[in-house]
C-alpha positions in Angstrom: 19.0 19.7 31.8 16.0 21.6 30.5 12.7 20.8 32.2 9.3 20.3 30.5 6.8 22.9 31.6 4.1 20.4 32.5 1.6 20.6 35.3 0.4 17.1 36.4 -2.5 18.6 38.4 -4.0 20.0 35.3 -4.1 16.5 33.8 -5.4 15.0 37.0 -8.4 17.4 37.0 -9.1 17.1 33.2 -12.6 15.8 32.6 -12.4 15.3 28.9 -8.9 13.8 28.4 -9.1 15.0 24.8 -5.4 14.1 24.2 -6.3 10.4 24.3 -10.1 10.3 23.6 -9.6 12.2 20.3 -6.6 10.1 19.2 -7.0 8.8 15.6 -4.6 5.9 16.1 -5.7 4.4 19.5 -9.2 3.8 20.7 -10.1 4.9 24.3 -13.4 5.6 25.9 -13.3 8.3 28.7 -12.8 5.8 31.5 -9.9 4.1 29.7 -8.3 7.4 28.8 -8.3 8.5 32.4 -6.8 5.2 33.6 -4.0 5.4 31.0 -3.4 9.1 31.8 -2.9 8.3 35.5 -0.3 5.7 34.6 1.6 8.3 32.5 1.4 10.7 35.4 2.8 8.1 37.8 5.7 7.3 35.4 4.3 3.8 34.8 4.1 1.8 31.6 1.0 2.4 29.5 -0.3 1.1 26.2 -0.2 4.7 25.1 3.6 4.5 24.9 3.5 1.5 22.5 0.5 2.6 20.5 1.4 6.3 20.0 1.9 7.1 16.3 3.8 10.3 17.3 1.6 12.4 15.2 1.8 15.4 17.6 -2.1 15.8 17.5 -2.6 15.6 21.2 -0.6 18.8 21.6 -3.3 20.5 19.6 -6.2 18.6 21.2 -5.2 19.6 24.8 -7.5 22.4 25.9 -5.0 23.5 28.6 -1.8 23.7 26.5 -0.2 21.3 29.0 2.1 19.5 26.5 0.7 15.9 26.8 2.6 14.7 23.7 6.0 15.9 25.1 5.2 14.0 28.3 4.5 10.9 26.3 7.8 11.2 24.5 9.6 11.7 27.8 8.0 8.6 29.3 8.9 6.6 26.2 12.5 7.5 26.6 12.5 7.0 30.4 11.0 3.5 30.1 12.9 2.6 27.0 9.6 2.0 25.0 11.2 2.8 21.7 8.6 3.5 18.9 11.3 2.9 16.2 14.0 0.1 16.2 17.1 1.1 18.2 19.6 0.6 15.3 17.6 3.0 13.1 17.5 5.6 16.0 21.3 5.4 16.5 21.9 5.7 12.8 19.7 8.7 12.4 21.0 10.5 15.5 24.6 10.1 14.2 23.8 10.9 10.6 21.9 14.1 11.5 24.3 15.4 14.1 25.9 18.9 13.7 29.1 18.7 11.6 30.8 21.9 13.0 31.3 23.3 9.5 29.7 26.6 9.9 31.3 29.5 8.0 29.8 32.8 9.1 28.8 34.8 6.1 27.0 37.9 4.9 23.2 37.5 4.9 20.4 39.9 4.7 16.7 40.1 5.3 14.5 38.4 4.3 16.5 35.5 5.5 15.2 32.0 4.7 16.1 29.1 6.9 15.9 25.8 4.9 17.1 23.7 7.9 18.3 20.3 6.9 16.9 20.3 3.4 19.5 21.7 1.0 17.8 19.7 -1.9 15.0 22.3 -1.8 17.2 25.4 -2.5 15.8 25.5 -6.0 12.4 26.5 -4.5 13.9 29.8 -3.4 13.5 31.6 -6.8 11.6 34.1 -8.8 9.5 37.1 -7.7 8.3 35.4 -4.7 11.7 35.4 -3.1 13.3 38.5 -4.6 16.2 39.8 -2.5 16.2 36.9 0.0 19.3 35.2 1.4 19.5 31.6 2.5 21.0 29.4 5.2 20.8 25.6 5.5 22.7 22.5 6.8 23.0 20.1 9.6 24.5 22.7 11.9 21.2 24.6 12.0 19.0 21.5 11.9 16.2 22.2 14.4 16.1 18.6 15.6 12.4 18.5 16.3 12.2 15.1 14.4 13.4 13.3 17.5 9.9 13.6 18.9 9.2 10.7 16.6 12.0 8.6 18.0 11.4 9.0 21.8 14.6 11.1 22.0 13.7 14.3 23.8 17.2 14.1 25.3 18.7 14.8 21.9 16.5 17.8 21.4 17.4 19.1 24.9 21.1 18.7 24.1 21.2 20.0 20.5 18.5 22.7 20.2 20.2 25.3 22.5 23.5 24.8 20.6 21.7 25.2 17.2 20.0 28.4 18.5 23.5 29.8 19.6 24.9 28.8 16.2 22.2 30.7 14.3 22.4 33.7 16.6 26.2 34.1 16.7 27.1 33.1 13.1 24.3 34.6 11.1 22.0 37.0 12.9 24.2 39.0 15.3 27.0 39.3 12.8 24.7 40.9 10.3 22.5 43.0 12.6 19.5 40.7 12.0 17.0 39.5 14.5 14.6 37.3 12.5 14.3 34.8 9.8 11.7 32.9 7.8 11.2 29.2 8.6 10.6 27.3 5.4 9.2 24.4 7.3 6.6 24.0 10.0 9.2 21.9 11.9 11.5 24.8 12.5 8.8 27.3 13.3 7.2 24.8 15.8 10.6 24.1 17.4 11.4 27.8 18.1 7.9 29.0 19.0 6.3 26.0 20.7 8.8 23.3 21.7 11.6 25.5 22.9 9.4 27.5 25.4 7.8 24.3 26.6 11.3 22.9 27.4 12.4 26.2 29.0 14.9 26.9 26.1 15.5 30.6 25.4 15.1 31.8 21.9 16.7 35.3 21.4 15.4 35.9 17.8 12.1 36.1 16.1 10.9 33.6 13.6 8.4 34.1 10.7 6.4 31.3 9.3 6.7 30.6 5.6 2.9 31.0 5.2 3.0 34.5 6.7 5.8 35.5 4.4 4.0 34.0 1.3 0.8 35.8 2.2 2.5 39.2 2.4 4.4 38.6 -0.8 1.4 37.5 -2.7 -0.5 40.5 -1.5 2.3 42.8 -2.8 2.3 40.9 -6.1 -1.5 40.5 -6.4 -1.7 42.2 -9.8 0.7 39.6 -11.2 -1.4 36.6 -10.0 -3.4 34.5 -12.5 -5.9 32.4 -10.5 -5.3 28.7 -10.7 -9.0 27.8 -10.4 -8.6 24.3 -9.1 -9.6 22.2 -6.1 -6.8 21.3 -3.8 -6.2 19.0 -0.9 -3.8 20.1 1.8 -1.6 17.5 3.5 -1.1 19.1 7.0 2.2 18.1 8.6 2.6 16.6 12.0 4.6 19.6 13.2 1.8 22.0 12.3 -0.1 20.5 15.2 2.2 22.5 17.5 1.3 25.7 15.8 -2.4 25.6 14.7 -2.5 29.4 14.9 -0.7 29.4 11.5 -3.6 27.6 9.7 -5.5 30.7 8.7 -2.6 31.6 6.4 -3.2 28.4 4.4 -6.8 29.6 3.6 -5.5 33.1 2.9 -2.9 31.8 0.5 -5.4 29.5 -1.3 -7.8 32.5 -1.6 -5.0 34.7 -3.1 -3.9 32.1 -5.7 -7.4 31.2 -6.6 -7.8 27.5 -5.5 -10.6 25.9 -3.5 -9.8 24.0 -0.3 -13.1 22.1 -0.2 -14.2 20.5 3.0 -13.1 16.9 3.4 -13.0 14.3 6.2 -9.3 14.2 6.8 -8.3 17.8 7.0 -7.6 20.5 9.6 -7.9 19.0 13.1 -8.8 15.6 11.7 -5.8 15.5 9.3 -4.0 12.2 8.9 -0.2 11.9 8.9 1.7 10.8 5.8 2.6 7.4 7.3 6.4 7.7 7.2 7.0 7.2 10.9 4.5 4.4 11.2 6.4 2.5 8.5 9.6 3.2 10.5 7.8 1.7 13.5 7.1 -1.4 11.3 3.3 -0.8 11.5 2.8 -1.1 7.8 -0.9 -2.2 8.1 -1.8 1.0 10.0 0.2 3.1 7.5 -1.5 1.3 4.5 -4.9 2.0 6.0 -4.5 5.7 6.8 -2.8 6.4 3.5 -5.6 4.8 1.6 -8.3 6.6 3.6 -6.4 9.9 3.0 -6.0 9.4 -0.7 -9.5 8.2 -1.2 -10.7 11.3 0.6 -8.6 13.6 -1.7 -9.8 11.8 -4.8 -13.5 11.9 -3.6 -13.5 15.7 -3.5 -11.9 16.0 -6.9 -8.6 17.5 -5.8 -6.4 18.5 -8.8 -3.4 19.2 -6.5 -2.2 17.9 -3.2 -0.4 20.7 -1.5 2.5 20.0 0.9 4.7 22.0 3.2 6.7 19.2 4.9 9.4 17.6 2.7 9.0 14.2 4.4 5.3 14.2 3.6 6.1 15.3 0.0 8.7 12.6 -0.7 6.5 9.9 1.0 3.3 10.7 -0.8 4.2 12.3 -4.1 4.1 9.0 -6.1 0.9 7.9 -4.3 -1.0 11.1 -5.2 0.3 11.1 -8.7 -1.1 7.5 -9.2 -4.5 8.9 -8.2 -4.3 11.6 -10.9 -3.5 14.3 -8.4 -0.4 16.6 -8.8 1.9 16.8 -5.8 3.1 20.4 -5.2 4.8 22.3 -2.4 3.0 25.4 -1.1 5.8 27.7 -2.4 5.5 26.1 -5.8 1.8 26.6 -5.9 2.3 30.3 -5.3 4.9 30.4 -8.1 2.5 28.7 -10.4 0.0 31.4 -9.8 2.7 34.0 -10.6 3.5 32.2 -13.9 6.9 31.1 -12.7 
């Protein structure tokens, strides 16, 4: 069993309790936050466990990198405080299990990992992805989504096997030691979650935004600036890897769009609402989606830019109804290249 690298003494001494005080879905003053944190440290029930929207934000808010969100998920599972109905959890765990259908094949660099989203293979096209090869499927699914389901045990069981599958069937066989993660989920799983759980990762991962920045720089003379205002829908998983955010601004600068300041962006970003609906908290989901969409419309966004497929499929019709075009980050780049 892998162990979470968490130091309770750090939390006991924390004076700000930013992980709870800054939460956008639960309201705590500093005194209440300290009381609830002590309950979590003692392994006791806390209203945090039922109220958590599993948005990952407290991982970013923690000034000590002490993994408060992973602790919350562990406590939810230990105390059977399931954020999502059990039948749905069991269905999803079974449906998204590895199928054992890996067929080792010839791949080359740059290698793109699409994880469990084969429906997005059409995005890997044109000058932006010249010479790339591709892997996808349930047998290389990073499994980070179980953070939303209070199932860290599934991650601990499956992620090491997924890492071995990728290493032994694709990388080692082809003399490759890195791949590009098309989603924040995968990059966050390998660079943040795995180390936090003490899981060894023998390969290097490259974030899609780093790859796009480098390719756009190479293709700079072929870019026609889009000249539009955009809203960026930041995914939950990007909370684990905030160091990647500067690439968003670099990409927007390269393709000629303006990410104007708005209320619900960057560290104050709101989630898409998918998990809250699975939790049957429709009133909260309705409220945050309305505030988010109002905010996008208020700044005059022509495009809503996504990187998470779940966010895209959840919100694409909503933003379209507001007169805003939903678009994946890679598609935005292709648009600037006239593809």
